[in-house]
N, CA, C and O atoms as a GROMACS GRO file, in nm:
protein
  436
    1UNK      N    1   0.084  -0.118   0.000
    1UNK     CA    2   0.000   0.000   0.000
    1UNK      C    3   0.088   0.124   0.000
    1UNK      O    4   0.115   0.181   0.106
    2UNK      N    5   0.132   0.165  -0.115
    2UNK     CA    6   0.221   0.280  -0.122
    2UNK      C    7   0.152   0.415  -0.130
    2UNK      O    8   0.190   0.507  -0.057
    3UNK      N    9   0.053   0.430  -0.215
    3UNK     CA   10  -0.004   0.564  -0.231
    3UNK      C   11  -0.055   0.620  -0.099
    3UNK      O   12  -0.112   0.549  -0.017
    4UNK      N   13  -0.032   0.748  -0.081
    4UNK     CA   14  -0.072   0.815   0.041
    4UNK      C   15  -0.156   0.936   0.009
    4UNK      O   16  -0.136   1.003  -0.093
    5UNK      N   17  -0.249   0.963   0.095
    5UNK     CA   18  -0.331   1.082   0.086
    5UNK      C   19  -0.331   1.144   0.226
    5UNK      O   20  -0.346   1.072   0.325
    6UNK      N   21  -0.315   1.275   0.234
    6UNK     CA   22  -0.311   1.341   0.364
    6UNK      C   23  -0.414   1.452   0.370
    6UNK      O   24  -0.458   1.505   0.267
    7UNK      N   25  -0.451   1.487   0.491
    7UNK     CA   26  -0.542   1.598   0.514
    7UNK      C   27  -0.509   1.661   0.648
    7UNK      O   28  -0.478   1.592   0.745
    8UNK      N   29  -0.514   1.793   0.653
    8UNK     CA   30  -0.501   1.868   0.778
    8UNK      C   31  -0.636   1.934   0.801
    8UNK      O   32  -0.670   2.033   0.735
    9UNK      N   33  -0.713   1.880   0.895
    9UNK     CA   34  -0.848   1.927   0.921
    9UNK      C   35  -0.843   2.035   1.028
    9UNK      O   36  -0.816   2.007   1.145
   10UNK      N   37  -0.868   2.159   0.988
   10UNK     CA   38  -0.860   2.272   1.080
   10UNK      C   39  -0.965   2.259   1.190
   10UNK      O   40  -1.085   2.248   1.162
   11UNK      N   41  -0.919   2.261   1.315
   11UNK     CA   42  -1.008   2.254   1.430
   11UNK      C   43  -0.931   2.294   1.556
   11UNK      O   44  -0.812   2.268   1.567
   12UNK      N   45  -1.000   2.355   1.647
   12UNK     CA   46  -0.940   2.388   1.776
   12UNK      C   47  -0.940   2.266   1.868
   12UNK      O   48  -0.880   2.269   1.976
   13UNK      N   49  -1.007   2.158   1.825
   13UNK     CA   50  -1.019   2.038   1.908
   13UNK      C   51  -0.975   1.911   1.834
   13UNK      O   52  -1.054   1.818   1.820
   14UNK      N   53  -0.850   1.908   1.785
   14UNK     CA   54  -0.807   1.793   1.705
   14UNK      C   55  -0.809   1.661   1.782
   14UNK      O   56  -0.846   1.558   1.727
   15UNK      N   57  -0.770   1.664   1.908
   15UNK     CA   58  -0.765   1.540   1.985
   15UNK      C   59  -0.905   1.483   2.008
   15UNK      O   60  -0.924   1.362   2.002
   16UNK      N   61  -1.000   1.569   2.034
   16UNK     CA   62  -1.138   1.524   2.056
   16UNK      C   63  -1.188   1.446   1.934
   16UNK      O   64  -1.244   1.338   1.948
   17UNK      N   65  -1.167   1.503   1.815
   17UNK     CA   66  -1.216   1.437   1.694
   17UNK      C   67  -1.137   1.311   1.660
   17UNK      O   68  -1.193   1.214   1.611
   18UNK      N   69  -1.008   1.314   1.687
   18UNK     CA   70  -0.927   1.194   1.663
   18UNK      C   71  -0.975   1.079   1.750
   18UNK      O   72  -0.995   0.968   1.702
   19UNK      N   73  -0.993   1.106   1.880
   19UNK     CA   74  -1.039   1.002   1.971
   19UNK      C   75  -1.178   0.951   1.934
   19UNK      O   76  -1.205   0.832   1.942
   20UNK      N   77  -1.264   1.042   1.893
   20UNK     CA   78  -1.400   1.003   1.855
   20UNK      C   79  -1.397   0.914   1.731
   20UNK      O   80  -1.468   0.813   1.726
   21UNK      N   81  -1.316   0.950   1.632
   21UNK     CA   82  -1.308   0.870   1.510
   21UNK      C   83  -1.248   0.732   1.539
   21UNK      O   84  -1.300   0.631   1.492
   22UNK      N   85  -1.142   0.728   1.618
   22UNK     CA   86  -1.079   0.600   1.652
   22UNK      C   87  -1.177   0.512   1.730
   22UNK      O   88  -1.188   0.392   1.701
   23UNK      N   89  -1.248   0.568   1.826
   23UNK     CA   90  -1.344   0.490   1.904
   23UNK      C   91  -1.456   0.437   1.816
   23UNK      O   92  -1.496   0.321   1.828
   24UNK      N   93  -1.507   0.522   1.728
   24UNK     CA   94  -1.616   0.481   1.640
   24UNK      C   95  -1.572   0.371   1.543
   24UNK      O   96  -1.638   0.268   1.531
   25UNK      N   97  -1.461   0.392   1.475
   25UNK     CA   98  -1.412   0.293   1.378
   25UNK      C   99  -1.368   0.165   1.448
   25UNK      O  100  -1.377   0.056   1.392
   26UNK      N  101  -1.321   0.180   1.574
   26UNK     CA  102  -1.273   0.064   1.649
   26UNK      C  103  -1.382  -0.036   1.684
   26UNK      O  104  -1.352  -0.146   1.732
   27UNK      N  105  -1.506   0.000   1.661
   27UNK     CA  106  -1.615  -0.096   1.683
   27UNK      C  107  -1.618  -0.204   1.575
   27UNK      O  108  -1.671  -0.312   1.595
   28UNK      N  109  -1.559  -0.172   1.459
   28UNK     CA  110  -1.565  -0.266   1.345
   28UNK      C  111  -1.429  -0.313   1.297
   28UNK      O  112  -1.417  -0.421   1.240
   29UNK      N  113  -1.325  -0.232   1.319
   29UNK     CA  114  -1.190  -0.266   1.272
   29UNK      C  115  -1.090  -0.233   1.382
   29UNK      O  116  -1.121  -0.156   1.473
   30UNK      N  117  -0.968  -0.290   1.375
   30UNK     CA  118  -0.867  -0.257   1.475
   30UNK      C  119  -0.833  -0.108   1.474
   30UNK      O  120  -0.807  -0.051   1.368
   31UNK      N  121  -0.834  -0.046   1.591
   31UNK     CA  122  -0.804   0.097   1.602
   31UNK      C  123  -0.748   0.125   1.741
   31UNK      O  124  -0.783   0.058   1.838
   32UNK      N  125  -0.661   0.225   1.749
   32UNK     CA  126  -0.599   0.259   1.877
   32UNK      C  127  -0.566   0.407   1.882
   32UNK      O  128  -0.535   0.468   1.779
   33UNK      N  129  -0.572   0.464   2.002
   33UNK     CA  130  -0.532   0.604   2.025
   33UNK      C  131  -0.435   0.606   2.143
   33UNK      O  132  -0.465   0.552   2.249
   34UNK      N  133  -0.320   0.670   2.124
   34UNK     CA  134  -0.221   0.685   2.229
   34UNK      C  135  -0.232   0.826   2.286
   34UNK      O  136  -0.190   0.923   2.223
   35UNK      N  137  -0.290   0.835   2.404
   35UNK     CA  138  -0.316   0.963   2.469
   35UNK      C  139  -0.188   1.044   2.488
   35UNK      O  140  -0.186   1.165   2.464
   36UNK      N  141  -0.082   0.978   2.531
   36UNK     CA  142   0.044   1.046   2.560
   36UNK      C  143   0.107   1.103   2.433
   36UNK      O  144   0.149   1.218   2.430
   37UNK      N  145   0.114   1.022   2.329
   37UNK     CA  146   0.177   1.065   2.204
   37UNK      C  147   0.086   1.154   2.120
   37UNK      O  148   0.134   1.231   2.037
   38UNK      N  149  -0.044   1.143   2.142
   38UNK     CA  150  -0.139   1.219   2.061
   38UNK      C  151  -0.147   1.167   1.919
   38UNK      O  152  -0.166   1.244   1.824
   39UNK      N  153  -0.133   1.035   1.906
   39UNK     CA  154  -0.140   0.972   1.774
   39UNK      C  155  -0.231   0.849   1.781
   39UNK      O  156  -0.254   0.793   1.887
   40UNK      N  157  -0.280   0.811   1.665
   40UNK     CA  158  -0.366   0.693   1.659
   40UNK      C  159  -0.359   0.627   1.523
   40UNK      O  160  -0.296   0.678   1.430
   41UNK      N  161  -0.425   0.513   1.514
   41UNK     CA  162  -0.429   0.441   1.387
   41UNK      C  163  -0.559   0.363   1.376
   41UNK      O  164  -0.620   0.323   1.475
   42UNK      N  165  -0.599   0.344   1.251
   42UNK     CA  166  -0.716   0.262   1.219
   42UNK      C  167  -0.676   0.173   1.103
   42UNK      O  168  -0.625   0.220   1.001
   43UNK      N  169  -0.700   0.042   1.119
   43UNK     CA  170  -0.666  -0.055   1.014
   43UNK      C  171  -0.794  -0.101   0.946
   43UNK      O  172  -0.866  -0.186   0.998
   44UNK      N  173  -0.820  -0.045   0.829
   44UNK     CA  174  -0.935  -0.087   0.748
   44UNK      C  175  -0.895  -0.211   0.669
   44UNK      O  176  -0.777  -0.243   0.661
   45UNK      N  177  -0.992  -0.281   0.609
   45UNK     CA  178  -0.958  -0.400   0.532
   45UNK      C  179  -0.856  -0.374   0.420
   45UNK      O  180  -0.770  -0.459   0.394
   46UNK      N  181  -0.865  -0.260   0.355
   46UNK     CA  182  -0.774  -0.233   0.243
   46UNK      C  183  -0.706  -0.097   0.255
   46UNK      O  184  -0.664  -0.038   0.155
   47UNK      N  185  -0.694  -0.046   0.378
   47UNK     CA  186  -0.630   0.085   0.399
   47UNK      C  187  -0.582   0.098   0.542
   47UNK      O  188  -0.629   0.028   0.632
   48UNK      N  189  -0.487   0.188   0.562
   48UNK     CA  190  -0.435   0.220   0.695
   48UNK      C  191  -0.446   0.370   0.714
   48UNK      O  192  -0.405   0.448   0.628
   49UNK      N  193  -0.500   0.412   0.827
   49UNK     CA  194  -0.513   0.553   0.860
   49UNK      C  195  -0.431   0.582   0.984
   49UNK      O  196  -0.439   0.511   1.084
   50UNK      N  197  -0.350   0.689   0.977
   50UNK     CA  198  -0.275   0.738   1.091
   50UNK      C  199  -0.328   0.876   1.123
   50UNK      O  200  -0.348   0.959   1.034
   51UNK      N  201  -0.352   0.902   1.252
   51UNK     CA  202  -0.403   1.031   1.297
   51UNK      C  203  -0.305   1.091   1.397
   51UNK      O  204  -0.242   1.018   1.474
   52UNK      N  205  -0.293   1.222   1.396
   52UNK     CA  206  -0.215   1.289   1.500
   52UNK      C  207  -0.272   1.427   1.525
   52UNK      O  208  -0.328   1.490   1.436
   53UNK      N  209  -0.255   1.472   1.649
   53UNK     CA  210  -0.307   1.604   1.683
   53UNK      C  211  -0.201   1.708   1.650
   53UNK      O  212  -0.084   1.695   1.686
   54UNK      N  213  -0.245   1.812   1.582
   54UNK     CA  214  -0.160   1.928   1.560
   54UNK      C  215  -0.209   2.036   1.654
   54UNK      O  216  -0.305   2.015   1.728
   55UNK      N  217  -0.145   2.152   1.653
   55UNK     CA  218  -0.186   2.260   1.744
   55UNK      C  219  -0.321   2.317   1.703
   55UNK      O  220  -0.398   2.360   1.789
   56UNK      N  221  -0.350   2.319   1.575
   56UNK     CA  222  -0.478   2.375   1.528
   56UNK      C  223  -0.540   2.292   1.416
   56UNK      O  224  -0.619   2.343   1.336
   57UNK      N  225  -0.503   2.164   1.410
   57UNK     CA  226  -0.557   2.076   1.306
   57UNK      C  227  -0.542   1.930   1.347
   57UNK      O  228  -0.451   1.894   1.422
   58UNK      N  229  -0.632   1.849   1.296
   58UNK     CA  230  -0.620   1.704   1.305
   58UNK      C  231  -0.550   1.660   1.177
   58UNK      O  232  -0.598   1.686   1.067
   59UNK      N  233  -0.437   1.593   1.192
   59UNK     CA  234  -0.357   1.551   1.078
   59UNK      C  235  -0.386   1.405   1.045
   59UNK      O  236  -0.379   1.319   1.132
   60UNK      N  237  -0.419   1.380   0.920
   60UNK     CA  238  -0.455   1.246   0.874
   60UNK      C  239  -0.361   1.201   0.765
   60UNK      O  240  -0.323   1.279   0.678
   61UNK      N  241  -0.324   1.074   0.770
   61UNK     CA  242  -0.247   1.013   0.660
   61UNK      C  243  -0.311   0.879   0.629
   61UNK      O  244  -0.324   0.793   0.716
   62UNK      N  245  -0.350   0.863   0.505
   62UNK     CA  246  -0.421   0.743   0.460
   62UNK      C  247  -0.337   0.672   0.356
   62UNK      O  248  -0.292   0.733   0.259
   63UNK      N  249  -0.316   0.543   0.375
   63UNK     CA  250  -0.243   0.460   0.277
   63UNK      C  251  -0.338   0.354   0.225
   63UNK      O  252  -0.401   0.281   0.302
   64UNK      N  253  -0.347   0.346   0.093
   64UNK     CA  254  -0.434   0.246   0.030
   64UNK      C  255  -0.390   0.227  -0.114
   64UNK      O  256  -0.314   0.307  -0.168
   65UNK      N  257  -0.438   0.119  -0.175
   65UNK     CA  258  -0.413   0.100  -0.317
   65UNK      C  259  -0.477   0.216  -0.393
   65UNK      O  260  -0.578   0.270  -0.348
   66UNK      N  261  -0.421   0.255  -0.507
   66UNK     CA  262  -0.473   0.369  -0.582
   66UNK      C  263  -0.624   0.363  -0.608
   66UNK      O  264  -0.693   0.464  -0.596
   67UNK      N  265  -0.674   0.247  -0.642
   67UNK     CA  266  -0.816   0.233  -0.673
   67UNK      C  267  -0.904   0.247  -0.549
   67UNK      O  268  -1.025   0.266  -0.561
   68UNK      N  269  -0.846   0.240  -0.431
   68UNK     CA  270  -0.921   0.246  -0.305
   68UNK      C  271  -0.915   0.382  -0.237
   68UNK      O  272  -0.991   0.406  -0.143
   69UNK      N  273  -0.827   0.471  -0.281
   69UNK     CA  274  -0.809   0.598  -0.211
   69UNK      C  275  -0.938   0.680  -0.203
   69UNK      O  276  -0.973   0.727  -0.095
   70UNK      N  277  -1.008   0.697  -0.314
   70UNK     CA  278  -1.132   0.775  -0.312
   70UNK      C  279  -1.230   0.721  -0.208
   70UNK      O  280  -1.289   0.797  -0.131
   71UNK      N  281  -1.245   0.590  -0.207
   71UNK     CA  282  -1.340   0.526  -0.116
   71UNK      C  283  -1.305   0.554   0.030
   71UNK      O  284  -1.392   0.595   0.108
   72UNK      N  285  -1.179   0.533   0.068
   72UNK     CA  286  -1.141   0.549   0.208
   72UNK      C  287  -1.132   0.695   0.249
   72UNK      O  288  -1.160   0.729   0.365
   73UNK      N  289  -1.093   0.784   0.157
   73UNK     CA  290  -1.099   0.927   0.187
   73UNK      C  291  -1.242   0.965   0.222
   73UNK      O  292  -1.266   1.039   0.318
   74UNK      N  293  -1.336   0.916   0.144
   74UNK     CA  294  -1.476   0.948   0.165
   74UNK      C  295  -1.528   0.892   0.299
   74UNK      O  296  -1.597   0.962   0.374
   75UNK      N  297  -1.494   0.768   0.329
   75UNK     CA  298  -1.538   0.706   0.454
   75UNK      C  299  -1.487   0.786   0.574
   75UNK      O  300  -1.565   0.824   0.662
   76UNK      N  301  -1.357   0.812   0.578
   76UNK     CA  302  -1.298   0.885   0.690
   76UNK      C  303  -1.353   1.028   0.696
   76UNK      O  304  -1.394   1.076   0.802
   77UNK      N  305  -1.354   1.095   0.582
   77UNK     CA  306  -1.399   1.234   0.576
   77UNK      C  307  -1.544   1.252   0.615
   77UNK      O  308  -1.577   1.343   0.691
   78UNK      N  309  -1.633   1.165   0.566
   78UNK     CA  310  -1.775   1.176   0.600
   78UNK      C  311  -1.799   1.160   0.750
   78UNK      O  312  -1.880   1.232   0.808
   79UNK      N  313  -1.728   1.066   0.812
   79UNK     CA  314  -1.744   1.047   0.956
   79UNK      C  315  -1.697   1.171   1.032
   79UNK      O  316  -1.765   1.217   1.124
   80UNK      N  317  -1.583   1.224   0.995
   80UNK     CA  318  -1.534   1.342   1.065
   80UNK      C  319  -1.627   1.461   1.048
   80UNK      O  320  -1.653   1.534   1.144
   81UNK      N  321  -1.676   1.482   0.928
   81UNK     CA  322  -1.768   1.593   0.902
   81UNK      C  323  -1.894   1.577   0.987
   81UNK      O  324  -1.945   1.674   1.043
   82UNK      N  325  -1.944   1.454   0.996
   82UNK     CA  326  -2.063   1.430   1.076
   82UNK      C  327  -2.035   1.456   1.225
   82UNK      O  328  -2.116   1.519   1.293
   83UNK      N  329  -1.921   1.407   1.275
   83UNK     CA  330  -1.885   1.431   1.415
   83UNK      C  331  -1.867   1.580   1.442
   83UNK      O  332  -1.902   1.629   1.549
   84UNK      N  333  -1.813   1.652   1.345
   84UNK     CA  334  -1.781   1.792   1.364
   84UNK      C  335  -1.879   1.888   1.303
   84UNK      O  336  -1.841   1.998   1.261
   85UNK      N  337  -2.005   1.850   1.295
   85UNK     CA  338  -2.107   1.936   1.235
   85UNK      C  339  -2.108   2.074   1.297
   85UNK      O  340  -2.113   2.175   1.226
   86UNK      N  341  -2.103   2.081   1.428
   86UNK     CA  342  -2.106   2.210   1.497
   86UNK      C  343  -1.987   2.298   1.457
   86UNK      O  344  -2.001   2.419   1.443
   87UNK      N  345  -1.870   2.236   1.439
   87UNK     CA  346  -1.750   2.310   1.403
   87UNK      C  347  -1.732   2.326   1.252
   87UNK      O  348  -1.635   2.385   1.205
   88UNK      N  349  -1.827   2.271   1.177
   88UNK     CA  350  -1.824   2.277   1.029
   88UNK      C  351  -1.689   2.232   0.973
   88UNK      O  352  -1.626   2.302   0.894
   89UNK      N  353  -1.648   2.112   1.016
   89UNK     CA  354  -1.521   2.058   0.967
   89UNK      C  355  -1.526   2.035   0.817
   89UNK      O  356  -1.629   1.996   0.761
   90UNK      N  357  -1.414   2.060   0.753
   90UNK     CA  358  -1.396   2.032   0.609
   90UNK      C  359  -1.272   1.946   0.596
   90UNK      O  360  -1.166   1.980   0.650
   91UNK      N  361  -1.284   1.834   0.525
   91UNK     CA  362  -1.172   1.743   0.504
   91UNK      C  363  -1.134   1.748   0.356
   91UNK      O  364  -1.211   1.703   0.271
   92UNK      N  365  -1.017   1.802   0.328
   92UNK     CA  366  -0.968   1.811   0.190
   92UNK      C  367  -0.839   1.729   0.180
   92UNK      O  368  -0.739   1.760   0.244
   93UNK      N  369  -0.846   1.625   0.099
   93UNK     CA  370  -0.734   1.533   0.086
   93UNK      C  371  -0.639   1.578  -0.024
   93UNK      O  372  -0.680   1.631  -0.127
   94UNK      N  373  -0.510   1.554   0.000
   94UNK     CA  374  -0.405   1.582  -0.099
   94UNK      C  375  -0.326   1.454  -0.121
   94UNK      O  376  -0.281   1.392  -0.025
   95UNK      N  377  -0.310   1.414  -0.245
   95UNK     CA  378  -0.240   1.290  -0.277
   95UNK      C  379  -0.088   1.312  -0.277
   95UNK      O  380  -0.040   1.422  -0.305
   96UNK      N  381  -0.015   1.207  -0.246
   96UNK     CA  382   0.130   1.214  -0.240
   96UNK      C  383   0.190   1.249  -0.377
   96UNK      O  384   0.300   1.304  -0.385
   97UNK      N  385   0.118   1.216  -0.484
   97UNK     CA  386   0.169   1.246  -0.618
   97UNK      C  387   0.141   1.391  -0.659
   97UNK      O  388   0.171   1.431  -0.771
   98UNK      N  389   0.084   1.470  -0.566
   98UNK     CA  390   0.057   1.610  -0.593
   98UNK      C  391  -0.084   1.638  -0.642
   98UNK      O  392  -0.125   1.754  -0.650
   99UNK      N  393  -0.158   1.534  -0.675
   99UNK     CA  394  -0.295   1.555  -0.722
   99UNK      C  395  -0.390   1.579  -0.605
   99UNK      O  396  -0.360   1.544  -0.491
  100UNK      N  397  -0.502   1.640  -0.635
  100UNK     CA  398  -0.603   1.668  -0.534
  100UNK      C  399  -0.690   1.546  -0.512
  100UNK      O  400  -0.736   1.483  -0.608
  101UNK      N  401  -0.713   1.512  -0.387
  101UNK     CA  402  -0.802   1.402  -0.354
  101UNK      C  403  -0.944   1.453  -0.341
  101UNK      O  404  -0.980   1.555  -0.399
  102UNK      N  405  -1.024   1.381  -0.265
  102UNK     CA  406  -1.164   1.419  -0.247
  102UNK      C  407  -1.178   1.520  -0.134
  102UNK      O  408  -1.085   1.541  -0.056
  103UNK      N  409  -1.294   1.584  -0.126
  103UNK     CA  410  -1.324   1.677  -0.017
  103UNK      C  411  -1.459   1.643   0.040
  103UNK      O  412  -1.554   1.617  -0.033
  104UNK      N  413  -1.466   1.643   0.172
  104UNK     CA  414  -1.592   1.618   0.240
  104UNK      C  415  -1.625   1.741   0.324
  104UNK      O  416  -1.539   1.793   0.396
  105UNK      N  417  -1.748   1.786   0.315
  105UNK     CA  418  -1.796   1.898   0.396
  105UNK      C  419  -1.944   1.879   0.419
  105UNK      O  420  -2.009   1.798   0.352
  106UNK      N  421  -1.996   1.952   0.514
  106UNK     CA  422  -2.138   1.943   0.546
  106UNK      C  423  -2.218   1.991   0.425
  106UNK      O  424  -2.187   2.093   0.365
  107UNK      N  425  -2.320   1.915   0.391
  107UNK     CA  426  -2.406   1.954   0.281
  107UNK      C  427  -2.489   2.074   0.320
  107UNK      O  428  -2.544   2.079   0.431
  108UNK      N  429  -2.499   2.169   0.234
  108UNK     CA  430  -2.583   2.285   0.258
  108UNK      C  431  -2.724   2.251   0.210
  108UNK      O  432  -2.751   2.250   0.090
  109UNK      N  433  -2.811   2.225   0.303
  109UNK     CA  434  -2.949   2.186   0.267
  109UNK      C  435  -3.036   2.308   0.250
  109UNK      O  436  -3.154   2.295   0.219
   0.00000   0.00000   0.00000
């Protein structure tokens, strides 16, 4: 799984969202959060997600086969956007090859 996609999700509460995502995903797949290090991981069937808290952003790194990147970006991004509705989180992925990945944001109804 070489291709990588990253996102820096702007938020004043990166650790809160990281822990929430890890706990939620951990109900179905292996996931862990290290409180001391401020890092976590989620092992999906065909992807690996690494999370870390930044000072003003939740930092995400996703590794998956090229054909799977869109799918896993969407899964991770949709969950974060839903958890962060109040903070209007936006997840914009950037591919390691320099191309733009997908973006998830709250739908304007």
